[in-house]
N, C-alpha and C positions, 0 to 999 in steps of 0.2 A: 504494500501499498505503498502511494507516495507520500510524503511531506505536504500538508497543505501551507501553502505562503498566507501570512496574516494580514499581507497587501492586498487578496485576493479571500474576502469574508464566507463568496458564493459556491456551490457545491460544483463539482464538476458534474456539467450533464451527462455525459457518455456514463455516469454511472449513477445517473439520480432514477429512483424508481417513480414513473406514473405521468413522465415527460414525453410530451409526443414530441415526433421531427420538432425542428426549430425552436423549439426549449418552450414551447404554448403547453398548458396544462387541461385534460378534456376536462369536462363539466364533472362534476362529484369528488374531482382528488382537490387537495389540499397541495399549494403550492408550498413548495420547501424549503424551507427559513435561511433568511436571510439576514445581513448583517443588520441592526438596529443604530437609531439616531442617536438614542438615549443610553446604548451600551456602556461607552467610555465615560459617564460623570458617574464622579464618585459618592458626590453628594447631591439630594435634592435639596432647591432654594422654598423655602415659605416665603410665601408674600407678605409680606407685614407693612403696613401705613402708616407705622412709626406716631409722632406725632398730628399729622395729618386731620385721623382722625377723630381726637381731642378736639379738636380748632373745629370743624367743623359738627361735635354735639353740641359743644358748647357756642356756637352760633346761631344752632337751629332750638336752642332753649332761652338764649337770650331774645329773637324773635317773637317764639310764643310768649314769654313771660309780657313783652313789650303787647303784644296782641290782648292777651289778658287783664291787663292791669287798664287800655285802651275800654275795654267793654266796660269793667268795674267801675269806671270813673263814670261811662255812660250812662249806665246801671245811678250810679249815685246822685246824676244832674252837674257837676263837674265840670262836663265839655259839653256845650253846646252848640 
């Protein structure tokens, strides 16, 4: 069995079962495993919002308090 070349991760089409002439796969067959784009990633990156999520939360809270205060003052007759 010849050694696989790491720069060519695809299997040899001559020795791969299930492949038709030209390398196509017939209906119902699972294609041979190939290289993955994420195979070389050593760790996963977590999406972090950092302080931006707290700034947006504070802005929303301030707007809600201001709108609620306006309606309270409107109900008490302090705003005409």
